[in-house]
C-alpha positions in Angstrom: 22.4 -0.4 9.5 23.0 -3.0 6.8 21.5 -2.5 3.3 21.8 -4.7 0.2 22.8 -3.1 -2.8 19.8 -3.9 -5.5 19.9 -2.1 -9.2 16.4 -1.0 -10.2 16.1 -2.3 -13.6 14.0 0.4 -15.1 17.5 2.8 -14.8 17.8 6.2 -14.5 14.6 6.8 -17.1 12.4 5.4 -14.7 11.0 8.8 -13.2 10.8 10.6 -15.9 9.1 8.1 -18.0 6.9 7.5 -15.4 5.9 11.1 -15.2 5.9 11.6 -18.8 3.1 8.6 -19.6 1.1 9.6 -16.3 1.4 14.1 -15.1 1.0 14.2 -11.6 -1.9 16.3 -10.7 -0.9 19.7 -9.4 -1.0 20.2 -5.5 0.1 22.9 -3.6 3.4 21.9 -2.2 2.7 19.9 1.4 4.2 21.2 5.0 7.5 19.6 6.2 6.9 16.4 8.0 5.8 16.4 11.7 8.1 15.3 14.4 7.8 11.5 15.2 8.3 10.8 18.4 10.8 7.5 19.0 10.6 7.1 22.6 7.0 7.3 22.6 6.0 4.0 20.8 7.0 0.5 21.7 7.2 -0.6 17.9 6.3 0.9 14.5 4.1 -0.7 12.2 5.3 -0.2 8.1 2.3 -1.2 5.8 4.2 -2.6 2.5 1.6 -3.5 -0.4 5.3 -3.8 -2.1 4.7 -0.3 -4.2 6.9 2.4 -5.4 5.8 4.5 -2.1 5.9 1.4 0.7 9.7 1.2 -0.7 10.2 4.9 0.3 8.3 4.3 3.5 10.2 1.6 4.8 13.7 3.5 4.0 12.4 6.6 5.4 11.1 4.9 8.7 14.1 2.7 8.9 16.7 5.4 8.3 15.0 7.6 10.8 15.2 4.9 13.2 18.6 3.9 12.2 20.0 7.2 13.4 17.9 7.2 16.4 19.3 4.0 17.6 15.8 2.7 17.7 15.8 0.0 14.4 14.6 -2.7 16.6 11.2 -1.5 17.1 10.3 -1.4 13.2 8.2 -4.4 11.7 7.5 -4.1 8.3 3.8 -5.7 7.3 2.0 -6.6 4.1 -1.6 -8.0 4.1 -2.1 -10.2 1.6 -5.5 -10.0 -0.1 -5.9 -13.7 -1.3 -7.4 -15.4 -4.5 -10.4 -15.1 -6.5 -12.5 -18.3 -7.3 -10.9 -19.5 -10.2 -7.3 -19.0 -8.3 -6.0 -15.4 -9.3 -4.3 -13.7 -6.7 -6.1 -9.6 -6.3 -3.1 -8.1 -5.9 -0.1 -8.0 -8.3 2.1 -11.5 -8.4 5.4 -10.6 -6.9 4.0 -7.8 -4.5 4.5 -9.6 -1.6 8.3 -10.8 -2.7 9.3 -7.0 -3.0 7.5 -6.4 0.2 10.1 -8.9 1.3 13.3 -7.4 -0.1 12.3 -4.0 1.2 12.5 -5.6 5.2 15.6 -7.3 4.0 17.4 -4.6 2.9 17.0 -2.5 6.3 17.5 -5.9 8.2 14.1 -6.2 9.9 11.2 -8.1 10.8 8.8 -8.9 7.9 5.3 -10.2 8.3 2.6 -11.5 6.2 -1.3 -11.6 7.2 -4.6 -12.0 6.1 -8.3 -11.0 7.1 -9.1 -13.6 10.2 -13.3 -13.5 8.7 -12.6 -13.4 5.0 -10.6 -15.9 3.0 -9.5 -12.7 0.0 -10.6 -9.7 -0.5 -12.4 -11.1 -3.5 -14.6 -13.3 -1.0 -15.7 -9.8 0.9 -16.7 -8.2 -2.8 -18.7 -11.5 -3.5 -20.4 -11.8 -0.3 -21.1 -7.6 -0.3 -22.4 -8.1 -3.4 -20.8 -4.6 -4.9 -17.3 -3.1 -5.9 -15.5 -0.9 -2.9 -15.8 2.7 -4.2 -14.7 6.0 -2.8 -17.7 6.2 0.4 -17.2 2.2 0.6 -13.7 1.2 1.1 -14.8 -2.1 2.6 -11.1 -3.2 0.8 -9.3 -1.3 3.0 -10.8 -1.2 6.1 -11.5 -4.9 6.0 -8.5 -6.5 4.6 -5.9 -4.0 5.4 -7.1 -2.0 8.5 -8.7 -4.4 10.5 -5.7 -6.9 9.5 -3.1 -4.2 10.6 -5.1 -3.9 14.2 -4.5 -7.5 14.7 -1.3 -7.4 14.0 -0.6 -4.5 16.6 -2.6 -6.8 19.1 -0.3 -9.6 18.3 3.0 -7.4 19.0 1.0 -6.1 22.3 0.7 -10.0 23.2 4.5 -10.2 22.6 5.5 -7.5 24.8 3.8 -8.4 27.8 3.8 -4.3 29.0 0.9 -4.7 31.2 -0.3 -1.8 29.7 -1.4 -1.1 26.3 1.0 -1.2 23.5 2.1 2.0 21.9 2.2 1.5 18.2 3.3 4.0 15.3 1.9 3.1 12.0 4.1 4.4 9.1 2.0 4.7 5.7 3.2 5.9 1.8 0.0 8.3 1.3 1.7 11.6 -0.2 -0.3 15.2 -0.6 0.2 15.2 -4.3 -2.0 11.8 -4.8 -5.2 13.7 -4.1 -6.8 17.0 -1.9 -8.5 14.7 0.3 -4.7 13.1 1.1 -3.2 16.8 1.0 -5.3 17.7 4.1 -3.9 14.6 6.0 -2.4 15.2 9.0 1.5 13.9 8.8 0.8 12.7 12.5 -1.9 11.8 14.3 -4.2 9.5 16.0 -5.1 5.9 14.5 -8.9 5.4 15.0 -7.8 1.7 15.4 -7.0 2.7 18.8 -10.6 3.1 19.9 -10.7 3.7 23.5 -6.8 3.0 24.5 -7.7 0.5 26.3 -6.1 -2.6 24.0 -3.6 -0.1 22.2 -2.9 3.4 21.5 -2.0 3.7 17.7 -0.2 6.6 16.1 -0.9 7.2 12.0 2.7 8.1 10.3 2.9 9.2 6.6 6.8 9.9 6.7 6.3 10.4 2.8 3.5 12.6 2.7 5.4 15.7 1.3 7.4 13.8 -1.4 6.3 13.9 -5.5 6.2 11.6 -7.4 9.9 12.2 -9.0 11.5 12.6 -5.5 10.2 9.1 -4.8 11.7 7.6 -7.7 14.5 9.5 -7.3 15.4 7.9 -3.6 14.3 4.4 -5.6 17.3 4.9 -7.6 19.9 6.4 -5.1 19.1 3.6 -2.4 18.9 0.8 -5.0 15.3 0.0 -3.4 13.3 -3.3 -4.7 10.4 -1.8 -7.3 8.0 -3.9 -8.8 8.2 -4.6 -12.2 4.4 -3.6 -13.2 5.7 0.2 -13.4 8.4 -0.7 -16.0 5.4 -2.2 -17.8 3.3 1.3 -17.7 1.5 0.9 -14.3 0.9 4.1 -12.0 0.0 2.7 -9.2 0.2 -0.4 -7.5 -3.4 -1.3 -6.0 -5.1 -4.5 -6.6 -4.6 -5.5 -10.1 -8.1 -4.7 -10.8 -9.1 -1.4 -8.3 -12.5 0.8 -9.2 -10.4 3.5 -8.0 -7.6 3.5 -10.2 -7.6 5.8 -13.0 -8.9 4.3 -15.8 -6.0 4.4 -18.1 -4.2 2.0 -15.1 -7.1 -0.3 -16.1 -7.1 -0.7 -19.6 -3.1 -1.2 -18.9 -3.8 -3.9 -16.3 -6.7 -5.5 -18.4 -3.6 -6.1 -20.8 -1.4 -7.3 -18.4 -3.9 -9.1 -16.4 -6.4 -10.4 -19.1 -7.4 -13.8 -17.3 -8.1 -11.8 -14.2 -10.0 -9.1 -15.5 -12.3 -11.7 -17.5 -13.2 -13.3 -14.1 -14.0 -9.9 -12.5 -16.1 -9.1 -16.0 -18.1 -12.9 -15.2 -18.6 -10.9 -11.5 -19.9 -7.9 -12.6 -22.6 -9.3 -14.4 -23.4 -11.9 -12.0 -23.8 -9.1 -9.4 -25.3 -6.7 -11.5 -23.3 -3.9 -10.6 -21.3 -1.8 -12.6 -17.3 -2.1 -11.7 -16.4 1.7 -11.7 -19.5 4.3 -12.1 -17.8 5.8 -15.0 -17.1 2.8 -16.8 -18.1 -1.0 -17.0 -15.1 -4.0 -17.0 -16.6 -5.3 -20.4 -15.6 -1.6 -21.7 -12.3 -1.7 -19.9 -11.0 -4.9 -21.6 -12.7 -3.7 -24.7 -10.6 -0.6 -24.4 -7.4 -2.9 -23.9 -8.0 -5.4 -26.7 -8.2 -2.2 -29.2 
């Protein structure tokens, strides 16, 4: 397996600084990861947003695949979330390039796909007339899960197996992030399988047991590319304006992305729907300015 060296700009103090600024919630240690059966799968897709967890997920999947002699099965997929009406990227500029760097480091194919129905997540939000939330995560289902499913169908068409393709779908969810994520199985059949007549998909969470500090250590030890937003004080690399993000992250993002947040605030007023249950975009912007 060929690796291209990369020196993280945050240096050795990156993890410590992140943990000091944003203490992780106390979560009981996760169980050791379940074994993933490489022989039972035709391909393994890594969903890569360009975030720190995606980078370590790509590392873990490609390292295991290489040891098993099955690196040829791995594909890295980045779901492009498009632009707003004023042309602003919904996700962080450079996220796609970081995801591509992860694929290049391990010498595996890289793909970028976007929703076939919605030009962007922004269009999906405006059509819905409300913001995504914990109980209405259409942002993920429509612009990531559906896109991943369509990409798996592409893979199946290319393989021409005469049967439904068996594909592993690796994601960077970690138990430390929330109680709900701590309860997720490391390996399970994914709902995008449906009845299994078109595809059989296995969800795999290869870094489920890792802490944030361990994630950053793996980045440093292996020279894995990470986004500059982390060095600017961001804890996570979700959409630049994500209703599910912590308010402190949103305030920092508003400082770094004032034009985007101004456009989102206009949409908030137009839709008559508060961006986040606990705080409005206008209040976030006011805090960012102060």
